[in-house]
TIVO-2410 file (N, C-alpha, C; in nm, 3 decimals):
# residues 154
REC num residu      c1      c2      c3 atome chaine
REC   1      X  26.428  12.940  -4.158     N      A
REC   1      X  26.356  13.098  -4.209    CA      A
REC   1      X  26.211  13.029  -4.237     C      A
REC   2      X  26.163  12.939  -4.178     N      A
REC   2      X  26.079  12.924  -4.174    CA      A
REC   2      X  26.044  12.920  -4.028     C      A
REC   3      X  26.147  12.953  -3.920     N      A
REC   3      X  26.072  12.911  -3.750    CA      A
REC   3      X  26.086  13.095  -3.767     C      A
REC   4      X  26.187  13.151  -3.814     N      A
REC   4      X  26.200  13.275  -3.754    CA      A
REC   4      X  26.009  13.340  -3.875     C      A
REC   5      X  26.001  13.264  -3.981     N      A
REC   5      X  25.808  13.331  -3.967    CA      A
REC   5      X  25.761  13.294  -3.934     C      A
REC   6      X  25.713  13.211  -3.840     N      A
REC   6      X  25.623  13.167  -3.731    CA      A
REC   6      X  25.667  13.244  -3.642     C      A
REC   7      X  25.781  13.288  -3.548     N      A
REC   7      X  25.783  13.387  -3.436    CA      A
REC   7      X  25.744  13.478  -3.541     C      A
REC   8      X  25.824  13.524  -3.628     N      A
REC   8      X  25.739  13.712  -3.661    CA      A
REC   8      X  25.555  13.703  -3.620     C      A
REC   9      X  25.488  13.610  -3.714     N      A
REC   9      X  25.380  13.588  -3.755    CA      A
REC   9      X  25.342  13.574  -3.539     C      A
REC  10      X  25.328  13.554  -3.499     N      A
REC  10      X  25.296  13.487  -3.328    CA      A
REC  10      X  25.337  13.620  -3.197     C      A
REC  11      X  25.458  13.731  -3.309     N      A
REC  11      X  25.458  13.797  -3.237    CA      A
REC  11      X  25.401  13.930  -3.329     C      A
REC  12      X  25.356  13.907  -3.440     N      A
REC  12      X  25.222  14.048  -3.498    CA      A
REC  12      X  25.110  14.029  -3.472     C      A
REC  13      X  25.073  13.896  -3.432     N      A
REC  13      X  24.920  13.842  -3.339    CA      A
REC  13      X  24.940  13.870  -3.231     C      A
REC  14      X  25.034  13.905  -3.167     N      A
REC  14      X  25.056  13.909  -2.997    CA      A
REC  14      X  25.072  14.047  -2.963     C      A
REC  15      X  25.108  14.083  -3.087     N      A
REC  15      X  25.082  14.322  -3.070    CA      A
REC  15      X  25.062  14.339  -3.133     C      A
REC  16      X  25.005  14.362  -3.270     N      A
REC  16      X  24.870  14.366  -3.342    CA      A
REC  16      X  24.791  14.373  -3.264     C      A
REC  17      X  24.694  14.272  -3.222     N      A
REC  17      X  24.578  14.235  -3.242    CA      A
REC  17      X  24.546  14.350  -3.131     C      A
REC  18      X  24.629  14.323  -2.980     N      A
REC  18      X  24.566  14.412  -2.855    CA      A
REC  18      X  24.595  14.546  -2.962     C      A
REC  19      X  24.665  14.613  -2.989     N      A
REC  19      X  24.705  14.713  -3.039    CA      A
REC  19      X  24.539  14.799  -3.130     C      A
REC  20      X  24.546  14.703  -3.210     N      A
REC  20      X  24.377  14.729  -3.255    CA      A
REC  20      X  24.271  14.734  -3.207     C      A
REC  21      X  24.272  14.599  -3.125     N      A
REC  21      X  24.161  14.578  -3.055    CA      A
REC  21      X  24.130  14.778  -2.965     C      A
REC  22      X  24.271  14.778  -2.864     N      A
REC  22      X  24.223  14.877  -2.761    CA      A
REC  22      X  24.223  15.045  -2.845     C      A
REC  23      X  24.322  15.050  -2.987     N      A
REC  23      X  24.264  15.148  -3.058    CA      A
REC  23      X  24.155  15.235  -3.078     C      A
REC  24      X  24.096  15.038  -3.161     N      A
REC  24      X  23.881  15.050  -3.250    CA      A
REC  24      X  23.864  15.093  -3.075     C      A
REC  25      X  23.868  15.012  -2.971     N      A
REC  25      X  23.817  15.062  -2.857    CA      A
REC  25      X  23.713  15.210  -2.849     C      A
REC  26      X  23.843  15.248  -2.885     N      A
REC  26      X  23.879  15.419  -2.806    CA      A
REC  26      X  23.805  15.503  -2.889     C      A
REC  27      X  23.846  15.486  -3.036     N      A
REC  27      X  23.824  15.548  -3.110    CA      A
REC  27      X  23.605  15.545  -3.125     C      A
REC  28      X  23.593  15.391  -3.128     N      A
REC  28      X  23.474  15.389  -3.124    CA      A
REC  28      X  23.400  15.478  -2.945     C      A
REC  29      X  23.412  15.461  -2.885     N      A
REC  29      X  23.389  15.567  -2.722    CA      A
REC  29      X  23.347  15.654  -2.805     C      A
REC  30      X  23.478  15.769  -2.888     N      A
REC  30      X  23.500  15.860  -2.916    CA      A
REC  30      X  23.360  15.906  -2.986     C      A
REC  31      X  23.353  15.833  -3.131     N      A
REC  31      X  23.291  15.883  -3.269    CA      A
REC  31      X  23.127  15.878  -3.211     C      A
REC  32      X  23.097  15.764  -3.085     N      A
REC  32      X  22.969  15.762  -3.043    CA      A
REC  32      X  22.954  15.845  -2.925     C      A
REC  33      X  23.055  15.936  -2.902     N      A
REC  33      X  22.983  16.055  -2.738    CA      A
REC  33      X  23.032  16.153  -2.845     C      A
REC  34      X  23.084  16.196  -2.968     N      A
REC  34      X  23.013  16.245  -3.087    CA      A
REC  34      X  22.960  16.266  -3.119     C      A
REC  35      X  22.912  16.132  -3.195     N      A
REC  35      X  22.789  16.171  -3.257    CA      A
REC  35      X  22.613  16.210  -3.119     C      A
REC  36      X  22.678  16.141  -3.022     N      A
REC  36      X  22.562  16.247  -2.928    CA      A
REC  36      X  22.563  16.378  -2.900     C      A
REC  37      X  22.700  16.458  -2.900     N      A
REC  37      X  22.663  16.571  -2.898    CA      A
REC  37      X  22.655  16.603  -3.008     C      A
REC  38      X  22.657  16.560  -3.083     N      A
REC  38      X  22.655  16.671  -3.262    CA      A
REC  38      X  22.440  16.627  -3.272     C      A
REC  39      X  22.387  16.502  -3.198     N      A
REC  39      X  22.266  16.569  -3.221    CA      A
REC  39      X  22.174  16.572  -3.124     C      A
REC  40      X  22.266  16.589  -3.028     N      A
REC  40      X  22.211  16.708  -2.872    CA      A
REC  40      X  22.195  16.857  -2.912     C      A
REC  41      X  22.286  16.868  -3.032     N      A
REC  41      X  22.322  17.024  -3.065    CA      A
REC  41      X  22.248  17.016  -3.124     C      A
REC  42      X  22.222  16.956  -3.255     N      A
REC  42      X  22.123  16.994  -3.395    CA      A
REC  42      X  21.944  16.982  -3.338     C      A
REC  43      X  21.933  16.924  -3.237     N      A
REC  43      X  21.798  16.866  -3.165    CA      A
REC  43      X  21.849  17.048  -3.132     C      A
REC  44      X  21.888  17.069  -3.014     N      A
REC  44      X  21.832  17.227  -2.924    CA      A
REC  44      X  21.856  17.337  -3.081     C      A
REC  45      X  21.937  17.339  -3.174     N      A
REC  45      X  21.935  17.400  -3.294    CA      A
REC  45      X  21.768  17.443  -3.389     C      A
REC  46      X  21.793  17.293  -3.414     N      A
REC  46      X  21.613  17.312  -3.441    CA      A
REC  46      X  21.516  17.361  -3.324     C      A
REC  47      X  21.510  17.349  -3.179     N      A
REC  47      X  21.414  17.413  -3.131    CA      A
REC  47      X  21.426  17.559  -3.099     C      A
REC  48      X  21.547  17.632  -3.133     N      A
REC  48      X  21.560  17.792  -3.114    CA      A
REC  48      X  21.499  17.824  -3.209     C      A
REC  49      X  21.544  17.780  -3.331     N      A
REC  49      X  21.470  17.810  -3.478    CA      A
REC  49      X  21.335  17.791  -3.493     C      A
REC  50      X  21.284  17.697  -3.367     N      A
REC  50      X  21.123  17.702  -3.375    CA      A
REC  50      X  21.062  17.764  -3.329     C      A
REC  51      X  21.146  17.815  -3.250     N      A
REC  51      X  21.073  17.931  -3.126    CA      A
REC  51      X  21.106  18.042  -3.189     C      A
REC  52      X  21.185  18.037  -3.223     N      A
REC  52      X  21.225  18.200  -3.279    CA      A
REC  52      X  21.093  18.267  -3.415     C      A
REC  53      X  21.085  18.158  -3.495     N      A
REC  53      X  20.978  18.123  -3.590    CA      A
REC  53      X  20.834  18.197  -3.510     C      A
REC  54      X  20.800  18.086  -3.430     N      A
REC  54      X  20.706  18.081  -3.362    CA      A
REC  54      X  20.675  18.270  -3.279     C      A
REC  55      X  20.748  18.251  -3.196     N      A
REC  55      X  20.748  18.434  -3.155    CA      A
REC  55      X  20.735  18.554  -3.297     C      A
REC  56      X  20.807  18.523  -3.365     N      A
REC  56      X  20.791  18.638  -3.520    CA      A
REC  56      X  20.664  18.638  -3.530     C      A
REC  57      X  20.587  18.512  -3.526     N      A
REC  57      X  20.416  18.549  -3.542    CA      A
REC  57      X  20.343  18.543  -3.434     C      A
REC  58      X  20.396  18.579  -3.322     N      A
REC  58      X  20.320  18.616  -3.197    CA      A
REC  58      X  20.268  18.452  -3.107     C      A
REC  59      X  20.322  18.408  -3.142     N      A
REC  59      X  20.224  18.247  -3.116    CA      A
REC  59      X  20.377  18.182  -2.935     C      A
REC  60      X  20.303  18.180  -2.858     N      A
REC  60      X  20.320  18.141  -2.733    CA      A
REC  60      X  20.341  17.973  -2.713     C      A
REC  61      X  20.517  17.937  -2.749     N      A
REC  61      X  20.521  17.808  -2.705    CA      A
REC  61      X  20.505  17.740  -2.547     C      A
REC  62      X  20.486  17.630  -2.552     N      A
REC  62      X  20.556  17.557  -2.416    CA      A
REC  62      X  20.679  17.530  -2.384     C      A
REC  63      X  20.745  17.536  -2.291     N      A
REC  63      X  20.875  17.544  -2.264    CA      A
REC  63      X  20.907  17.375  -2.319     C      A
REC  64      X  20.994  17.338  -2.374     N      A
REC  64      X  21.076  17.255  -2.395    CA      A
REC  64      X  21.115  17.106  -2.264     C      A
REC  65      X  21.014  16.982  -2.278     N      A
REC  65      X  21.097  16.921  -2.155    CA      A
REC  65      X  21.186  16.904  -2.160     C      A
REC  66      X  21.205  16.848  -2.071     N      A
REC  66      X  21.327  16.825  -2.003    CA      A
REC  66      X  21.398  16.690  -2.059     C      A
REC  67      X  21.332  16.615  -2.127     N      A
REC  67      X  21.374  16.473  -2.154    CA      A
REC  67      X  21.406  16.442  -2.293     C      A
REC  68      X  21.383  16.599  -2.364     N      A
REC  68      X  21.381  16.580  -2.553    CA      A
REC  68      X  21.487  16.676  -2.544     C      A
REC  69      X  21.541  16.788  -2.400     N      A
REC  69      X  21.645  16.895  -2.409    CA      A
REC  69      X  21.805  16.751  -2.394     C      A
REC  70      X  21.803  16.682  -2.307     N      A
REC  70      X  21.896  16.629  -2.191    CA      A
REC  70      X  21.837  16.459  -2.271     C      A
REC  71      X  21.831  16.480  -2.370     N      A
REC  71      X  21.846  16.304  -2.454    CA      A
REC  71      X  21.759  16.184  -2.343     C      A
REC  72      X  21.728  16.238  -2.244     N      A
REC  72      X  21.605  16.164  -2.156    CA      A
REC  72      X  21.655  16.101  -2.061     C      A
REC  73      X  21.748  16.153  -1.993     N      A
REC  73      X  21.831  16.098  -1.913    CA      A
REC  73      X  21.803  16.223  -1.839     C      A
REC  74      X  21.694  16.287  -1.798     N      A
REC  74      X  21.698  16.431  -1.689    CA      A
REC  74      X  21.572  16.420  -1.609     C      A
REC  75      X  21.526  16.356  -1.483     N      A
REC  75      X  21.398  16.332  -1.457    CA      A
REC  75      X  21.306  16.191  -1.478     C      A
REC  76      X  21.394  16.165  -1.550     N      A
REC  76      X  21.294  16.051  -1.589    CA      A
REC  76      X  21.323  15.927  -1.481     C      A
REC  77      X  21.291  15.767  -1.470     N      A
REC  77      X  21.331  15.660  -1.409    CA      A
REC  77      X  21.436  15.562  -1.534     C      A
REC  78      X  21.441  15.467  -1.459     N      A
REC  78      X  21.514  15.351  -1.477    CA      A
REC  78      X  21.413  15.320  -1.596     C      A
REC  79      X  21.405  15.336  -1.723     N      A
REC  79      X  21.272  15.256  -1.805    CA      A
REC  79      X  21.274  15.094  -1.819     C      A
REC  80      X  21.184  15.034  -1.849     N      A
REC  80      X  21.158  14.854  -1.895    CA      A
REC  80      X  21.265  14.835  -1.996     C      A
REC  81      X  21.272  14.920  -2.107     N      A
REC  81      X  21.339  14.939  -2.233    CA      A
REC  81      X  21.509  14.905  -2.190     C      A
REC  82      X  21.521  14.994  -2.118     N      A
REC  82      X  21.662  14.992  -2.086    CA      A
REC  82      X  21.670  14.835  -1.990     C      A
REC  83      X  21.603  14.792  -1.887     N      A
REC  83      X  21.629  14.666  -1.812    CA      A
REC  83      X  21.589  14.571  -1.938     C      A
REC  84      X  21.575  14.569  -2.045     N      A
REC  84      X  21.571  14.425  -2.084    CA      A
REC  84      X  21.686  14.427  -2.170     C      A
REC  85      X  21.731  14.561  -2.203     N      A
REC  85      X  21.880  14.531  -2.301    CA      A
REC  85      X  21.970  14.530  -2.180     C      A
REC  86      X  21.956  14.545  -2.089     N      A
REC  86      X  22.086  14.508  -1.949    CA      A
REC  86      X  22.056  14.346  -1.915     C      A
REC  87      X  21.949  14.300  -1.920     N      A
REC  87      X  21.920  14.152  -1.899    CA      A
REC  87      X  22.009  14.099  -2.004     C      A
REC  88      X  21.910  14.127  -2.169     N      A
REC  88      X  21.997  14.058  -2.270    CA      A
REC  88      X  22.170  14.061  -2.328     C      A
REC  89      X  22.225  14.180  -2.302     N      A
REC  89      X  22.293  14.212  -2.268    CA      A
REC  89      X  22.379  14.096  -2.193     C      A
REC  90      X  22.332  14.101  -2.050     N      A
REC  90      X  22.400  13.989  -1.948    CA      A
REC  90      X  22.374  13.830  -2.009     C      A
REC  91      X  22.217  13.788  -2.057     N      A
REC  91      X  22.278  13.689  -2.053    CA      A
REC  91      X  22.339  13.681  -2.229     C      A
REC  92      X  22.352  13.779  -2.288     N      A
REC  92      X  22.490  13.724  -2.474    CA      A
REC  92      X  22.607  13.762  -2.373     C      A
REC  93      X  22.705  13.818  -2.255     N      A
REC  93      X  22.782  13.794  -2.198    CA      A
REC  93      X  22.865  13.609  -2.171     C      A
REC  94      X  22.721  13.562  -2.152     N      A
REC  94      X  22.744  13.484  -2.035    CA      A
REC  94      X  22.755  13.332  -2.130     C      A
REC  95      X  22.706  13.369  -2.281     N      A
REC  95      X  22.720  13.273  -2.349    CA      A
REC  95      X  22.829  13.292  -2.460     C      A
REC  96      X  22.851  13.372  -2.434     N      A
REC  96      X  22.990  13.434  -2.511    CA      A
REC  96      X  23.125  13.388  -2.435     C      A
REC  97      X  23.113  13.411  -2.334     N      A
REC  97      X  23.206  13.317  -2.218    CA      A
REC  97      X  23.187  13.181  -2.223     C      A
REC  98      X  23.108  13.094  -2.224     N      A
REC  98      X  23.096  12.965  -2.265    CA      A
REC  98      X  23.152  12.951  -2.347     C      A
REC  99      X  23.114  12.976  -2.496     N      A
REC  99      X  23.138  12.919  -2.565    CA      A
REC  99      X  23.302  12.988  -2.633     C      A
REC 100      X  23.349  13.097  -2.548     N      A
REC 100      X  23.500  13.168  -2.553    CA      A
REC 100      X  23.549  13.010  -2.478     C      A
REC 101      X  23.566  12.982  -2.297     N      A
REC 101      X  23.544  12.908  -2.273    CA      A
REC 101      X  23.562  12.758  -2.327     C      A
REC 102      X  23.498  12.749  -2.417     N      A
REC 102      X  23.530  12.562  -2.471    CA      A
REC 102      X  23.616  12.528  -2.595     C      A
REC 103      X  23.558  12.685  -2.677     N      A
REC 103      X  23.703  12.679  -2.747    CA      A
REC 103      X  23.826  12.724  -2.729     C      A
REC 104      X  23.839  12.786  -2.573     N      A
REC 104      X  24.006  12.796  -2.583    CA      A
REC 104      X  24.059  12.638  -2.542     C      A
REC 105      X  23.922  12.595  -2.469     N      A
REC 105      X  23.968  12.424  -2.410    CA      A
REC 105      X  23.984  12.346  -2.520     C      A
REC 106      X  23.946  12.357  -2.591     N      A
REC 106      X  23.903  12.259  -2.683    CA      A
REC 106      X  24.054  12.256  -2.793     C      A
REC 107      X  24.037  12.400  -2.803     N      A
REC 107      X  24.165  12.414  -2.903    CA      A
REC 107      X  24.312  12.431  -2.837     C      A
REC 108      X  24.352  12.473  -2.711     N      A
REC 108      X  24.485  12.487  -2.612    CA      A
REC 108      X  24.492  12.350  -2.559     C      A
REC 109      X  24.397  12.281  -2.474     N      A
REC 109      X  24.410  12.222  -2.380    CA      A
REC 109      X  24.458  12.170  -2.258     C      A
REC 110      X  24.553  12.338  -2.246     N      A
REC 110      X  24.582  12.329  -2.112    CA      A
REC 110      X  24.477  12.481  -2.064     C      A
REC 111      X  24.549  12.543  -1.960     N      A
REC 111      X  24.467  12.586  -1.833    CA      A
REC 111      X  24.411  12.765  -1.894     C      A
REC 112      X  24.447  12.789  -1.987     N      A
REC 112      X  24.354  12.941  -2.097    CA      A
REC 112      X  24.262  12.917  -2.145     C      A
REC 113      X  24.221  12.822  -2.054     N      A
REC 113      X  24.050  12.871  -2.096    CA      A
REC 113      X  23.986  12.977  -1.966     C      A
REC 114      X  24.009  12.932  -1.903     N      A
REC 114      X  23.975  13.008  -1.774    CA      A
REC 114      X  23.917  13.195  -1.798     C      A
REC 115      X  24.043  13.172  -1.908     N      A
REC 115      X  24.013  13.316  -1.927    CA      A
REC 115      X  23.889  13.358  -1.971     C      A
REC 116      X  23.819  13.252  -2.046     N      A
REC 116      X  23.634  13.267  -2.051    CA      A
REC 116      X  23.589  13.304  -1.956     C      A
REC 117      X  23.587  13.278  -1.857     N      A
REC 117      X  23.538  13.281  -1.698    CA      A
REC 117      X  23.512  13.413  -1.663     C      A
REC 118      X  23.588  13.518  -1.772     N      A
REC 118      X  23.575  13.636  -1.709    CA      A
REC 118      X  23.476  13.733  -1.757     C      A
REC 119      X  23.503  13.712  -1.885     N      A
REC 119      X  23.335  13.688  -1.943    CA      A
REC 119      X  23.207  13.687  -1.924     C      A
REC 120      X  23.204  13.552  -1.868     N      A
REC 120      X  23.072  13.496  -1.815    CA      A
REC 120      X  23.071  13.631  -1.672     C      A
REC 121      X  23.186  13.605  -1.574     N      A
REC 121      X  23.138  13.666  -1.470    CA      A
REC 121      X  23.127  13.818  -1.506     C      A
REC 122      X  23.190  13.888  -1.612     N      A
REC 122      X  23.096  13.965  -1.666    CA      A
REC 122      X  22.961  14.010  -1.703     C      A
REC 123      X  22.882  13.899  -1.799     N      A
REC 123      X  22.784  13.853  -1.764    CA      A
REC 123      X  22.677  13.838  -1.663     C      A
REC 124      X  22.705  13.777  -1.585     N      A
REC 124      X  22.671  13.706  -1.411    CA      A
REC 124      X  22.639  13.899  -1.363     C      A
REC 125      X  22.743  13.976  -1.367     N      A
REC 125      X  22.747  14.138  -1.325    CA      A
REC 125      X  22.646  14.184  -1.351     C      A
REC 126      X  22.638  14.147  -1.446     N      A
REC 126      X  22.492  14.231  -1.547    CA      A
REC 126      X  22.351  14.166  -1.463     C      A
REC 127      X  22.362  14.097  -1.461     N      A
REC 127      X  22.212  14.016  -1.457    CA      A
REC 127      X  22.237  14.049  -1.239     C      A
REC 128      X  22.340  14.013  -1.236     N      A
REC 128      X  22.271  14.032  -1.057    CA      A
REC 128      X  22.229  14.190  -1.027     C      A
REC 129      X  22.334  14.248  -1.114     N      A
REC 129      X  22.304  14.419  -1.047    CA      A
REC 129      X  22.183  14.458  -1.166     C      A
REC 130      X  22.135  14.420  -1.237     N      A
REC 130      X  21.961  14.462  -1.292    CA      A
REC 130      X  21.832  14.331  -1.140     C      A
REC 131      X  21.881  14.286  -1.116     N      A
REC 131      X  21.859  14.205  -0.957    CA      A
REC 131      X  21.861  14.276  -0.859     C      A
REC 132      X  21.953  14.358  -0.845     N      A
REC 132      X  21.949  14.368  -0.696    CA      A
REC 132      X  21.913  14.514  -0.755     C      A
REC 133      X  21.844  14.591  -0.845     N      A
REC 133      X  21.810  14.738  -0.842    CA      A
REC 133      X  21.712  14.773  -0.776     C      A
REC 134      X  21.720  14.891  -0.752     N      A
REC 134      X  21.570  14.915  -0.625    CA      A
REC 134      X  21.544  15.022  -0.687     C      A
REC 135      X  21.408  15.071  -0.740     N      A
REC 135      X  21.428  15.204  -0.821    CA      A
REC 135      X  21.351  15.331  -0.668     C      A
REC 136      X  21.432  15.432  -0.691     N      A
REC 136      X  21.440  15.573  -0.629    CA      A
REC 136      X  21.338  15.635  -0.637     C      A
REC 137      X  21.330  15.704  -0.606     N      A
REC 137      X  21.253  15.854  -0.643    CA      A
REC 137      X  21.278  15.958  -0.760     C      A
REC 138      X  21.239  16.000  -0.852     N      A
REC 138      X  21.314  16.053  -0.970    CA      A
REC 138      X  21.412  16.167  -0.947     C      A
REC 139      X  21.439  16.222  -0.995     N      A
REC 139      X  21.594  16.334  -0.955    CA      A
REC 139      X  21.482  16.464  -0.956     C      A
REC 140      X  21.437  16.494  -0.872     N      A
REC 140      X  21.340  16.675  -0.904    CA      A
REC 140      X  21.435  16.746  -1.050     C      A
REC 141      X  21.385  16.794  -1.143     N      A
REC 141      X  21.433  16.953  -1.195    CA      A
REC 141      X  21.466  17.024  -1.117     C      A
REC 142      X  21.628  17.136  -1.115     N      A
REC 142      X  21.609  17.254  -1.078    CA      A
REC 142      X  21.715  17.182  -0.972     C      A
REC 143      X  21.728  17.054  -0.890     N      A
REC 143      X  21.783  17.035  -0.781    CA      A
REC 143      X  21.972  17.073  -0.780     C      A
REC 144      X  22.024  17.052  -0.933     N      A
REC 144      X  22.142  17.060  -0.940    CA      A
REC 144      X  22.184  16.961  -0.970     C      A
REC 145      X  22.150  16.855  -1.020     N      A
REC 145      X  22.251  16.725  -1.009    CA      A
REC 145      X  22.363  16.723  -1.145     C      A
REC 146      X  22.191  16.831  -1.235     N      A
REC 146      X  22.311  16.812  -1.412    CA      A
REC 146      X  22.269  16.933  -1.420     C      A
REC 147      X  22.385  17.064  -1.501     N      A
REC 147      X  22.384  17.182  -1.476    CA      A
REC 147      X  22.277  17.211  -1.703     C      A
REC 148      X  22.257  17.274  -1.666     N      A
REC 148      X  22.144  17.338  -1.750    CA      A
REC 148      X  22.292  17.309  -1.886     C      A
REC 149      X  22.272  17.293  -2.039     N      A
REC 149      X  22.373  17.286  -2.096    CA      A
REC 149      X  22.465  17.156  -2.112     C      A
REC 150      X  22.455  17.120  -2.006     N      A
REC 150      X  22.565  16.966  -1.970    CA      A
REC 150      X  22.515  16.843  -2.035     C      A
REC 151      X  22.607  16.789  -2.122     N      A
REC 151      X  22.576  16.671  -2.257    CA      A
REC 151      X  22.636  16.579  -2.153     C      A
REC 152      X  22.695  16.538  -2.024     N      A
REC 152      X  22.708  16.384  -1.964    CA      A
REC 152      X  22.607  16.323  -1.899     C      A
REC 153      X  22.633  16.213  -1.915     N      A
REC 153      X  22.562  16.151  -1.836    CA      A
REC 153      X  22.606  16.090  -1.673     C      A
REC 154      X  22.483  16.105  -1.592     N      A
REC 154      X  22.517  16.033  -1.465    CA      A
REC 154      X  22.535  15.885  -1.446     C      A
***
């Protein structure tokens, strides 16, 4: 009976954990996209209400800057905050990958520790791509790179 329970436990950990991870990752991505679209819609509704109130009072408002309309992605350059965040993410992945590699090597004592190097390679890719990035001219408004009202990022 204990052999059956241990094989059942192994099967559950081999099947349930990947399924939960995949479903959770997809759900998180969908929910974050939903929140972004909702935030943009609420910002546009507030801007519209403010503009309507100003028109009723006879006040002329300047047009809304594109970075407010498109959540900072339209006509802006690669900001220093994003670069700092990307470097931090790369370093974090390197250290997490090293910890996973050492932990798997200590626990299993077989060749499964090589899987931790995937995380390390991902972190190194983040750092190398950040290092190789060369800023170009910012995109100009009206060149068709993003249609008005679009919610996707380039």
